[in-house]
N, C-alpha and C positions, 0 to 999 in steps of 0.2 A: 224643690228641686234640689237633686244632690250636689255636693260640693264640686265634683269633678265636671258634671255638666254645667255649673255655673261658671267655672273657670273657662270651659270650651266656648261658651256662648259669650262670655267677656272677650276672649280673644278674636273670635269672628267679627263682632260688633266693633272693636278696636281697629281691625283691619279695614272694614269698610270706611271708618272715619279716615284712616291713614290715606286710602284711595281719593277720597273727597279733598283731603287737604293737600295731596300732592300736585295737584294742579295751582296751588296759592301763589307760588314764586314765579311760574310762567305768566299767570294772570296779572300779578303785580309789575312785572317787568313790561307787558303790554299796556298797561293803564298809566303809568307813571310818566311817561313822555308827553301825554296829552293833558292829563288831570293834575299833574304834579304831586310831590311826596305828601304835603298836608293832607290834601283832599283823598288820596287813596289810602293813607295811612289812617286817618280818624275818620273821614267821611262814610267808611263802609259801615260803621256802627250805627248809623241813623236809619237808612232802610232795614237793617237787623233789629233794630229797636222797635220800629213801628209794627214790624211781624211779630215780635215776641208780646208786645201789648196786644195785639189783637188775639193771639192764642190764649194768653192769661185771662182776657176778659170773656172771651167765649166759652172757656171752661170755669169762669168764676173761681180762679184759685186764691186762695187766701195769701196774705202776705207771709213771708217766712218769718219764724221766730228770731228775736234779736240776736240770739247766738250765732246765727248763721251770716249775719250781715257783714262782720269782718271779712270773713272768707270770701264772700261774693265780690266785696270790694277789690280784695287782692286779685281775685280772677278777673275782675273787669280792668285793673290797671294791666295785667299781664296780656290778656288775649285782645283786648279792644284798642289798646294804646301802645304798650311797649313792642310786641312782636310786629304788628303791622307797620308801625312807624319806623323801628330801626331796619326792618328788611327793605322797607321802600327807600331809605336812604342808601343802604349798602347796595342795592340793585342798579342804582345809577352808575357805579363804577365797576361791577363784576358782572359776569353772565349769571343767568339764573341756575345754569348747571353747577358753576361754582358755589353758588349759596346753597344748592341742594346738598352737598356734600358737607359743608360746615355745619348746616342745620342737622346733621346726622348725629351730632353730640346731644340733641334733644332727649333722646331716651336714657342716656346716663344721668343727665341733669335732673330728667324728671324723677327718676329713682332717688336721686339725692334728697329732692325736695320732699319725696314721699316719706324717707325716714325721718325727716325733720318735722314734717307737718301732718302726716297721715298716719303715724304709728307703726309703719311696716319696717321690718327688719330682714333683709335679703341676706341670704347666706355668703360667705366670702368667695366661693366660686362665681357667684353672680356678679361681684364687684369686679373680678379679674376679666370676666368676659366684657363687662362694660369698659373697662380700661383697654382693651385691645381695640374695641371700636374708635375709643377716644384718641389712642395714639395714631391710628390710620388717618383719621380726619386732620389731626395737627400736622402730620407729615405731609399730607396733601397740601394743607393751606400753605406751609412754608415751602414747597417746591412751587406752587403757583405764584408766589410772592418772592421768586428769585432769592431763596434763602430763607426769609423771614415772612410772616404774616403781613397783610396789608391792612392799611385802615379800615376797610370794607370788613375784614374779618371780625374786627373788634366790635363793629356794628352787629354782625350776625352773631356774635357771642352773646352780646346783650340782648338780643332778640331770643336767643335760646334760654336764656335765663328766665326772662319775662314769661315766656310761654311755658317753662317748666313750673314757675310758681303758680300761674293760672291752672295749668293742668292738675298739679297735686292739690290744689285748694279745691277745684272743681269736683274732682274724683272723690275727695273725701266727703263733701257736702252731698254728693249725688248719693250716698248710701242711706241718706235721710230722706232726701227731697226727689229722688230720682233724676236722671241725667237731663232729661229735657226741661224740667223746670230750673235746673241750674243754670243752664244757657239762657233761658228766656228771662231769668230775674237778673242774670249778669248783664246782659245787653240793655235790659230796661233800666237798669241802674246807670249804665254808662252814657246811654242817649241823650238824656237831657243834659248832662254836663258838658257833652261834645257838641251839642246843638249850636251854641253861640259861637265857638271858634270855627266851626263848619260854615256858619251863615257869614262870617266874616270873610271867610276864604272865597266863598261863592261870590260875594259882592266885590271884591277886589279882582279876582281872577275870571269870573264867568263860569260858563259850563261848556266851552267850546271844545268838542272831542269828537274823533271819529267813531264809527260804529265799532270797530274792534276794542277800542279802549272802553267804550261803555258796556260792551258785553263783558269784558274783563272784570269790569267794576261791579257788575250785576252778580256775577259769579262769586266775587270776593264778599259782597254783602250778603247775599242769600244763602250760599252753600258754605263758603269757608267760614265765615262769622256766624252762621246760624245752623243751618240743617246738618252739617257734618258732626256737630256737637252732641245732636241728638244720640248718635250712635256712639260717639266717641267717650262721653261721661258715662253713659250707660255700661260700656264695655269696662273702664275703669273701676267702676262701682262694684260689677260683678266679679271681675277677675284680680282685682288689686292693683293699685296705681303704680307701682314699680314694675310689675310682671307685665301687664298688659301694655305699659308704655314701652316696652322693648319692641312690640310690634312696629313702632315707628321708624325702626332701623330700615325697613323697607321703603320709606318714603324717599330718601335719596335716589335710588335706582328708578322708582317711577317717576320722579321729577326729571331726572336725566332723559327719559324717553319723551316726556312731554316737551320739554326744552327744544329737543331736537326737531320733534314733529311740528310743534306749533311755532316756534320762533327761528328755526332753522340754524340753531345754534351748532357749531363743530364739537361733537364729544371727543376728546382727546384719549389716548390710551391711559395715561395715569388718572385721569378722571374715572374711567371705568374701573381700573385696578382698585383705586381708592374705595369706590362705591362697593365693589365685590367683597373687599375686606369688612366693610362696614356691616353690609347685610349679612355675611357670614356669622358675625358675632351674635346675631338674633337667636340662632340654633344653639349657641353655646349658652346663653342665657336661659333657654327654654330647658335644657338639660340640667342647668345649675339649681333652677327652682323645681323641687319637686311637685307634682301636679297635687297630690293629696294635703300640702301644707296651706294653711289657712291664710290669705293674703293681707288679712287684718284681724289682728286678735280680738276675739270676743264677738265677731261678726255672726257666727252660727247660734251662738247663744242669745244674741239680741237682734233679732231680725228687725229690720226698718218697718215701721208702721205704713209708710208710703208705699213700699213694695208690698206689703201684704193686700193693700187695697188696688193695686196694680199699677202699672205705669200710664 
């Protein structure tokens, strides 16, 4: 596949993943009141882990090489523990629409992690475009908090850092393993560790929840924690972690729409303005990163053996 075609496919797959992820905050907001922060935060990894084990067993996938396990562990901490738990805590105090705008910092954070862990080097103009999106989000958080960010914003910031670390590690490893294998092994690694605390939560609190809460929990487990990553990690591997990660700037706007439609939240003018500023920076990052530039040095010279035999 030509490099330009790889970039284009990576961007489209990344956008598909973003659309699926954009329901996560509204679903979390729906599930937490009935099921609780702990169950929604870590419990979602258990069904995802069972699905992953089934897929790996059916395909008789070999265990990843030892060099991949540290990255898989970081990914597991970031996307199965850090992001779900911190967002569940934060959304007890702020609307999902508020969380959507703050999580708009995720693309910039992912780009930073990519430079540290995935060996990517975006140009200076790329960073300026990321900074523009970050400033818009920070100004919004300050305006919402009567001049300063709220405690929930700190929790959302920790969620962003957790997800960024998981995305960068997953995108890096996906170059060798393929995107779907990365998420399968990530949740397979996490599920046994989380099974004990989830079991204790169930014994203590039970599983009494309404149909809306269970539907939201099912979405978080099957789609947000599992299926969405098939497209997302594949997109990161094809187009580059930092570059495709910027597609996630579309997520705040999408989540605002779902928050209004599914939760009945009132979307204020400043929320819309902040979202428009954030989403606008995605086009600046697209212009800043030349399509012909390699997203990860040496990729064209050393193709992945996994990708050669197909995803």
